[in-house]
C-alpha positions, 0 to 999 in steps of 0.5 A: 593548364591550357586544356583545362581552360578550353574544357571550362569554356565549353562546359555548361550547367544543366540549366544552361544546356536546357536553355541552349536546347530550347533556343535551338528548337525555337530557331528551328521552328521559325525556319520551318514556319518561314518555309511553310507560309509561302506554301500555305498562302495562295499565289496571286499573279500580278499583272504589270501590263498596264504599268508597262503600257504607261511607262512605254507611253511616257518614254515615247512622248519624252523621246526627242523628236527628230525633225525631218530634213527638208529636201534640197534642190542643190547646185553650186552657188556663191553664199554672198550672191543669193537672195531670199528666192534662191535660198527658198528654192534651195529648200532652206528653213524660213528663219535661216533664210531671213537671217542669211539675207539680213546679214548680207544686206547689212554689208556682211560677207562670207569669207569661208565656209566656216562663217556660213556655218555660224549663221544663226539657225544653221544646223550641222545637218543642213550645213553638211548638205550645203557644204559641197555646193558652196563656192566663193567667187572673186570679190564683187566690184563696187561701181560709184556713179559720178556726182553730176547724175540725177542720183548717185547709185553704187551697185555690186555686180556678180555672176549670178543674175538674181543675187542679193545685190539685184537692182531692186536692192541697189542703194540709192544715195545722193552725191557723196563728198570724198574725204568726209571728215569723220569727227564732224559728220552724222549718220546720214552722211555715213550711210552714203558710203559704200559698205556702211549701212544704218546700223554700222553708221549708228555704231560709228557715231556712238563709238565716236561720242564715247571716245570724244572723237577719232584722232586717226582713221584706223580707230574705226576698226574698233567698231563692232561689225566693221571688217578689214575689207569694209575698212579698206573700202570706206577709208577712201571716203573718210578723213580725220581732223584730230583737232576736233577731239574732246579731251579729259582733264585727268586731274579733275575728272571723276571716276564716272567721267574716266570709266565711261571712256572705252580706253580706260574703263571703271577698273582703271578709273578707280586706280587713277583716282586712288593714285591721284589722291595718294600722290597728287596731281598728274603732271605727265603721262609717265605718272599714269604708268602705275594704273595703265598698261603701256598699250592702253596709255599710248592710245589714251594720251591724245584724249588727256590734258594735264593742266593743274 
């Protein structure tokens, strides 16, 4: 039975056999024509030299251009006691030299090599060349002349003769009153303090206005650009009268009033107003714990009033 089925599968009629033979002949002829056509057609050798030249020219123009490293005249130096002439003599680029000197003149100081690496314009290649020659000497002494002299000048002296604190860069100021009250002064008085320049003085005044005043001297550490060593220096010239700070009435202040305060922000201000509308007036700082963290609330309490 099985053999019969196989025989029927492969048995064809006369017409079917003729069709199969004709189909095979057509397939054979197509294969033969496909093989003969390349032999009969003339061969053309395509010249790719022009195209290859254009590609090579494009690749050459798009390759990153590696700037040639300048030749450095190097010997050991303190990065905190240099001026533009010294850096130029070393062979540093003009923009890097300008950023370096600008940082020093604003009261900045490099504490380690990693901070030198972060100067804007410093490349890894240049820093690698400078690294073995960077030497950090002892902190510079601040000399403050008595107030009875014609002009009070503070200078910073170091072992390098031509440093950034060369006499031509000494800051001449009027006699400075010790314990300058921070909440009742202006930037003109602040710049008389060693370690505070015009930029830092304006930041302190702007931050004081945002807070409503300082209730303790350590708050000026929050001012951008004031480092720990600067704070230790300027704190000897400053004092704070906490009675001069401006307070916010937490029960009547708007979202804008509260959100403008650095210790609150607009996100917490919206929470406070929502909580006040939901539960009523705040009677004490304990009522604010659902909207403010303990650390933020502790800093904020001196600036709040809870009067109904």
